[in-house]
Every structure is written in structure tokens, then in C-alpha cells.
C-alpha positions in Angstrom: 35.8 -44.1 25.7 34.3 -40.9 27.0 36.0 -39.2 24.1 34.0 -41.2 21.5 30.8 -40.7 23.6 31.1 -36.9 23.2 31.3 -37.2 19.4 28.5 -39.7 19.3 26.3 -37.3 21.4 27.2 -34.5 19.0 26.2 -36.5 16.0 22.9 -37.4 17.5 22.1 -33.8 18.5 23.1 -32.6 15.0 20.8 -35.1 13.3 17.9 -34.4 15.6 18.1 -30.6 15.3 18.9 -30.5 11.6 17.1 -33.6 10.1 14.9 -31.3 7.9 18.1 -29.7 6.5 20.1 -33.0 6.1 17.4 -35.2 4.5 15.1 -32.9 2.5 15.8 -31.2 -0.8 16.0 -27.4 -0.7 16.2 -24.9 -3.5 17.3 -22.0 -1.3 21.1 -21.4 -1.8 21.6 -20.5 1.9 20.0 -23.7 3.1 22.1 -25.7 0.6 25.3 -24.1 1.8 24.3 -24.7 5.4 23.6 -28.4 4.6 27.1 -28.7 3.1 28.6 -27.3 6.3 26.6 -29.8 8.3 27.9 -32.7 6.2 31.4 -31.5 6.8 30.8 -31.3 10.5 29.3 -34.8 10.5 32.3 -36.1 8.7 34.5 -34.6 11.4 32.4 -36.1 14.2 32.7 -39.6 12.6 36.5 -39.3 12.4 36.6 -38.0 16.0 34.5 -40.9 17.3 36.7 -43.4 15.5 39.7 -41.7 16.9 38.4 -42.1 20.5 37.7 -45.8 19.9 40.9 -46.6 18.2 43.0 -44.7 20.7 41.3 -46.5 23.6 42.1 -50.0 22.1 45.5 -48.9 20.8 45.0 -50.0 17.2 48.1 -48.3 16.0 47.8 -48.3 12.1 44.0 -47.7 12.0 44.6 -44.9 14.5 47.3 -43.3 12.4 45.1 -43.4 9.2 42.1 -42.0 11.1 44.2 -39.2 12.5 45.3 -38.3 9.0 41.7 -38.2 7.9 40.8 -36.3 11.1 43.0 -33.4 10.1 41.5 -33.4 6.6 38.0 -33.4 8.1 38.9 -30.5 10.3 40.1 -28.6 7.3 37.0 -29.5 5.3 34.8 -28.2 8.1 36.7 -24.8 8.1 36.4 -24.6 4.3 32.7 -25.4 4.4 32.2 -22.9 7.3 33.9 -20.1 5.3 31.8 -20.8 2.3 28.6 -20.8 4.4 29.5 -17.6 6.3 29.7 -15.4 3.2 26.6 -17.1 1.7 24.5 -16.7 4.8 25.3 -13.0 5.4 25.1 -12.4 1.7 28.3 -10.3 1.8 29.0 -8.0 -1.1 32.5 -6.8 -0.1 35.9 -8.2 -1.0 35.5 -10.3 2.2 33.1 -12.6 0.1 36.1 -13.7 -2.0 38.9 -13.5 0.6 37.3 -15.7 3.3 36.2 -18.7 1.1 39.5 -18.4 -0.7 41.4 -18.7 2.6 39.3 -21.7 3.5 40.1 -23.5 0.3 43.8 -22.7 0.6 43.7 -24.0 4.2 42.1 -27.3 3.0 44.6 -27.9 0.2 47.5 -27.0 2.5 46.3 -29.6 5.1 46.1 -32.3 2.4 49.7 -31.6 1.4 50.9 -31.6 5.0 49.1 -34.9 5.6 51.1 -36.4 2.8 54.3 -35.0 4.1 53.5 -36.2 7.6 53.5 -39.8 6.4 57.2 -39.4 5.7 58.2 -36.8 8.3 56.0 -36.2 11.3 55.4 -32.5 11.2 51.9 -32.6 12.7 51.7 -35.7 14.8 53.1 -39.1 15.3 52.4 -42.4 17.2 55.0 -43.9 19.4 55.7 -47.6 19.8 53.0 -47.9 22.4 50.5 -46.3 20.1 50.3 -43.1 22.0 49.4 -39.9 20.1 52.1 -37.3 20.2 51.7 -33.8 18.8 54.3 -31.9 16.6 54.9 -28.2 16.0 52.9 -28.2 12.8 49.7 -29.0 14.7 49.9 -25.7 16.7 50.5 -23.8 13.4 47.3 -25.4 12.0 45.3 -24.5 15.1 46.8 -21.0 15.0 45.8 -20.5 11.4 42.2 -21.6 12.2 42.2 -19.2 15.1 43.2 -16.3 12.9 40.5 -17.2 10.3 37.8 -17.5 13.0 39.0 -14.4 14.8 38.8 -12.3 11.6 35.4 -13.8 10.9 34.2 -13.0 14.4 35.4 -9.4 14.3 34.0 -8.8 10.8 30.7 -10.2 11.9 30.3 -8.3 15.1 31.2 -5.0 13.3 28.6 -5.9 10.6 26.0 -6.6 13.3 26.7 -3.1 14.8 26.5 -1.4 11.5 23.4 -3.1 10.1 19.9 -3.6 11.5 17.1 -6.1 11.0 17.6 -9.5 9.4 21.0 -8.6 8.0 22.3 -7.5 11.4 20.9 -10.7 13.0 22.8 -12.8 10.5 26.1 -11.1 11.2 25.5 -11.7 14.9 24.8 -15.4 14.3 28.0 -15.9 12.4 30.0 -13.9 15.1 28.6 -16.2 17.9 29.5 -19.3 15.9 33.0 -18.1 15.3 33.4 -17.3 19.0 32.3 -20.7 20.1 34.8 -22.3 17.7 37.5 -20.0 18.8 37.0 -20.9 22.5 37.1 -24.6 21.7 40.3 -24.3 19.7 42.0 -22.1 22.3 41.5 -24.8 25.0 42.2 -27.7 22.5 45.6 -26.1 21.8 46.7 -26.9 25.4 44.6 -30.1 25.8 45.0 -32.1 22.6 43.4 -35.3 24.0 40.1 -33.6 25.0 37.2 -33.6 22.5 36.9 -29.9 22.7 36.8 -29.3 19.0 33.7 -31.5 18.8 32.2 -29.6 21.7 32.9 -26.3 19.9 31.1 -27.6 16.8 28.3 -28.9 18.9 27.7 -25.5 20.6 28.3 -23.7 17.3 25.8 -25.7 15.2 23.2 -25.5 17.9 23.5 -21.7 18.1 23.5 -21.6 14.3 20.4 -23.7 14.1 18.5 -21.6 16.7 19.5 -18.3 15.1 19.1 -19.4 11.5 15.6 -20.8 12.0 14.5 -17.8 14.0 16.0 -15.4 11.4 14.4 -17.3 8.6 11.1 -17.2 10.4 11.5 -13.5 10.8 12.5 -13.1 7.2 9.5 -15.2 6.1 7.3 -12.9 8.2 8.8 -9.8 6.7 8.6 -11.1 3.2 5.0 -12.2 3.9 4.1 -8.7 5.1 5.7 -7.2 2.0 3.9 -9.7 -0.3 0.5 -9.0 1.4 1.1 -5.2 1.1 2.0 -5.7 -2.5 -1.0 -7.8 -3.1 -3.2 -5.3 -1.3 -1.8 -2.6 -3.5 -2.4 -4.7 -6.6 -5.9 -5.5 -5.4 -6.6 -1.8 -4.9 -5.3 -1.0 -8.4 -7.3 -3.9 -9.9 -10.4 -2.7 -8.1 -9.8 0.8 -9.5 -9.3 -0.6 -13.0 -12.4 -2.7 -12.5 -14.4 0.3 -11.5 -13.1 2.3 -14.4 -14.1 -0.5 -16.8 -17.5 -1.1 -15.3 -18.4 2.5 -14.6 -19.4 5.1 -17.2 -16.9 7.9 -16.8 -19.4 10.7 -17.5 -22.5 9.7 -15.5 -21.1 7.3 -12.9 -23.7 4.6 -13.7 -22.9 1.1 -15.0 -20.9 1.1 -18.3 -21.7 -0.7 -21.6 -19.3 -3.5 -20.6 -21.2 -4.1 -17.4 -24.4 -4.0 -19.5 -23.1 -6.8 -21.8 -22.2 -8.9 -18.8 -25.6 -8.3 -17.3 -27.2 -9.4 -20.6 -25.2 -12.6 -20.6 -26.2 -13.3 -16.9 -29.9 -12.8 -17.6 -29.7 -15.0 -20.7 -28.3 -17.8 -18.4 -31.1 -17.3 -15.9 -33.6 -17.6 -18.8 -32.0 -20.7 -20.1 -32.1 -22.3 -16.6 -35.7 -21.2 -16.1 -34.8 -19.2 -13.0 -35.6 -15.6 -14.0 -38.6 -14.2 -12.2 -40.1 -10.8 -11.5 -38.0 -8.9 -14.0 -38.5 -6.0 -16.4 -36.3 -3.6 -18.3 -36.7 -0.1 -19.5 -34.9 1.5 -22.4 -34.4 5.3 -22.4 -33.4 7.5 -25.3 -32.5 11.2 -24.8 -34.3 13.6 -27.1 -32.7 16.6 -28.7 -29.1 15.8 -27.7 -27.7 16.4 -31.2 -29.4 19.8 -31.2 -27.9 20.7 -27.8 -24.4 19.7 -29.0 -24.7 21.6 -32.3 -26.1 24.8 -30.8 -24.6 24.9 -27.3 -21.5 22.7 -27.6 -20.5 19.3 -26.3 -19.8 20.5 -22.8 -23.4 21.5 -22.5 -24.4 18.3 -24.2 -22.6 16.4 -21.4 -24.5 18.3 -18.8 -27.7 17.4 -20.6 -26.8 13.7 -20.5 -25.9 13.9 -16.8 -29.3 15.5 -16.1 -31.1 12.8 -18.0 -29.2 10.1 -16.1 -30.0 11.8 -12.7 -33.7 11.8 -13.7 -33.6 8.0 -14.3 -31.6 7.3 -11.1 -33.8 9.4 -8.9 -36.9 7.6 -10.1 -35.7 4.0 -10.3 -33.6 4.2 -7.1 -33.4 0.4 -6.5 -32.6 -0.6 -10.1 -29.3 -1.0 -11.9 -28.9 1.8 -14.5 -26.6 1.4 -17.5 -25.4 3.8 -20.2 -25.5 1.6 -23.3 -24.9 4.3 -25.9 -24.2 8.0 -26.3 -27.8 9.0 -25.6 -29.2 5.6 -24.5 -29.7 4.2 -21.0 -31.3 1.1 -19.6 -32.7 0.2 -16.2 -33.1 -3.4 -15.0 -36.0 -3.6 -12.6 -36.2 -6.4 -10.1 -37.4 -7.0 -6.5 -38.6 -3.6 -4.9 -38.7 -1.6 -8.1 -40.4 -4.4 -10.0 -43.2 -4.6 -7.5 -44.1 -0.9 -8.1 -42.9 -0.7 -11.7 -46.2 0.8 -12.9 -46.2 3.5 -10.3 -42.6 4.4 -11.1 -43.2 4.5 -14.8 -46.2 6.8 -14.2 -44.1 9.1 -12.0 -41.3 9.2 -14.6 -43.8 9.9 -17.4 -45.2 12.9 -15.5 -41.6 14.2 -15.0 -41.0 14.0 -18.7 -44.3 15.8 -19.5 -43.4 18.5 -17.0 -39.9 18.9 -18.6 -41.4 19.2 -22.0 -43.4 22.2 -20.8 -40.3 23.7 -19.1 -38.1 23.0 -22.0 -35.8 20.8 -19.9 -34.3 17.3 -20.5 -36.7 15.0 -22.3 -36.5 11.2 -22.8 -38.5 8.6 -24.6 -38.7 5.3 -22.9 -40.2 1.8 -23.3 -40.6 -1.0 -20.8 -40.8 -4.8 -21.4 -41.7 -7.3 -18.6 -40.3 -10.8 -18.8 -42.9 -13.3 -19.9 -41.9 -16.9 -19.1 -42.4 -19.2 -22.0 -42.4 -16.3 -24.6 -39.1 -14.5 -23.9 -36.3 -16.9 -24.8 -33.5 -14.3 -24.6 -32.7 -10.9 -23.2 -32.6 -9.6 -26.8 -36.2 -10.5 -27.3 -37.3 -8.3 -24.3 -35.0 -5.5 -25.4 -36.6 -5.4 -28.8 -40.0 -5.1 -27.3 -38.9 -2.3 -25.0 -37.0 -0.6 -27.8 -40.1 -0.7 -30.0 -42.2 0.8 -27.3 -39.6 3.5 -26.7 -39.5 4.5 -30.4 -43.3 4.6 -30.5 -43.3 7.0 -27.5 -40.5 9.1 -29.2 -42.8 9.6 -32.2 -45.6 10.7 -29.8 -43.4 13.2 -28.1 -42.3 14.7 -31.4 -45.9 14.8 -32.6 -47.0 16.5 -29.4 -44.1 19.1 -29.7 -45.2 20.0 -33.3 -48.9 20.3 -32.2 -47.9 22.6 -29.4 -46.3 24.9 -31.8 
């Protein structure tokens, strides 16, 4: 009965170590192929267990039937193995077609031989006492399996030497599996009544499990690193695109798109009655058209940049937006809001100085948020805009009087 115990132990170990593969659905084609191979191995184990029990009790007819099925299960395992090998190593050579094809031919051949064996014992027979007796064909079958596994082992080890990384580890895994099966078959050939084939499968599937899982973990880690690197690159590109969209290309301050979003955000704060200590200033550059017409647009761009620098250098803690070709806006809150009158006074003096020096001049107007009166950002903007245009008139009038 020890023969059946070996097979029973092999089944238990296979189920314990591969329960996640056997009983869970998987979309990965490699895992599906591996599961098919495990099913074939389990089928072989069951026939081998039954063979040990039936041989022990000398149930002649059931033993004969099980032995026929045993050979078919052996061939099914080889066929499943050859299919899995090329799937697992993702072979792209002619070997991908030759090895599975040889496995299928071997399986079909065994079925034909089993039918013939019923009428003429070319593989095995049972004598009158129910003892199992081997025939010449059995050695041919084991020889063919040996050739298939030997070719697989050599091909795999060569592949492991030639390739590195995950692909190399996969070749090595298949090579070790083939060697474990080869060793078992070689001994089984001379000891047909020992459960060495089951032991070979047991060692092979355990090796395969260890290496497959470790390789898949490594592959997952490598893929994760690639994904993270790709996401990091995408994040960088997205950040750059975001900065381009929300930054004015000429001056480097916030763009009109950023201004529109800020306007929406402030409207929400007003609606929720949460806006406090807030003011906005609208700026309009004087004489830009004249600069463009007389000195060219390149000089006009410098004029705009100078105007923007003047705003930023005064309202250092405020968000500054370019909302039009010659229009800017500063949103004052917190530190700048507390000293807004001082900052406006400083800015006004700079403009007055620039008028005298014939440098960049801007008109501006400020509006402070009045709770209960300002029901939208637009309402504040209109007040600031009105104040700005009023100042613009004053600057033009002063320029005419100075002449």
C-alpha cells in the first residue's frame, strides 16, 4: 500500500501548494496553462493511487482498466507539460510549434497503443495471478518521454545561459522541471513497480511552484517599477502642461485660465459666506499701443514685462494674473490685505515717478469686499474697473497739462 500512499501524499502537496491556481479563476494565459498542467498531473496521481490499491488487492480486471488509463494519464501529463513549457517561456522560435506538436502526437499515439494493447499486449499484461508484467512497448514509451524531456532540458538551459532577467529565470525553471522528470523516468525504467514517476512529478511541480511564484513576484515588481516610472513621467508631463496652461507665457504670472478659476472659487466663497479680508486691484497699462506702433511689438513685450514686474515687486504676497493683453489683476489677501493702503500708496508714487521719467505707466483701481453688498466677484471687479478708468482719465489729463 506504500505505492498508493506516495501518490496520495503527492496529491495533498499539490493541492496545498497550488490551491490558488486550481480553484480560482485567472485571466493570465500562463497561469491558465499551468493550471491545465496541474489538472493533468492530478489525473495521473489519481490513476497511480488506484493502481497501488488495486495491485495490492489483486483486483485483476479493474487493475487492467486502470493501467490502460494510467498510460493515457501519463501521456496527457506530457502533452500538458509541452504546452505549458512554450507558453511559460513565451518562446518565439520554431520550438514553440515542434514541442507541443510532439506532445500531442505522443498523446494520440498512446491512445492508439492502448487500444491495440487490449488485443495484443505490446505495453503490459496481467498474468493469471494478477501480477503486472511489462512489455517491450513500455520501454519505447519511456524512451520517447526521455527524449522529449532531454530536448526540453537542453533547450531550456541553453536559453537560460543566453538570456538574462525574468526570461532567463523562466528557462532555468523549465530546465529543472525537465531534469527532475528525466531522473524519475530513468529510474522507473528499471524499477516499474516503484512510484518514481509520481515522485518525479512531485518534485517537479514543487520546483515549478517555487520558481513560478518567485518569478511572477519579480515580474510584478519589475512591471510595477516600469508603471511607476511611466506614471512619474506622465505626472511630470501633466505638471508641465498644467504650468503652461496656468502660467502666462510672456510674464510668468498666472494666466487668464487661472484667473477664471480664481473668479469661480471666490464666487463660491461669497455664496457660502466664507470670504473675509479680501480686495482686488485691476491694472491697465498706458501707451502700449503707441509703444507697439512706434517701437515694435518686441519692445511692446518688454513694456508689458516691466509693468508686470512693477506689480509683483509691490504686491509681493498677492496672486497676480494677466487677464488681457495690457490688463493685470492682483488678488489681495492676508498679509497684503492688512497693509493694502500702504501698498497702494507706494505703487501710486512709483507710477507718478515713472510719468516724470517717461517709463512704464499704469492706471489701477482697487475694490475691497463688502459683506452683504458684494454678491459676486463680478460686482467687485466692476467697482475696481470703474476706479481704474477714472484714474486713467486723471493720468491723461495730467499728461496734457504737463505739456
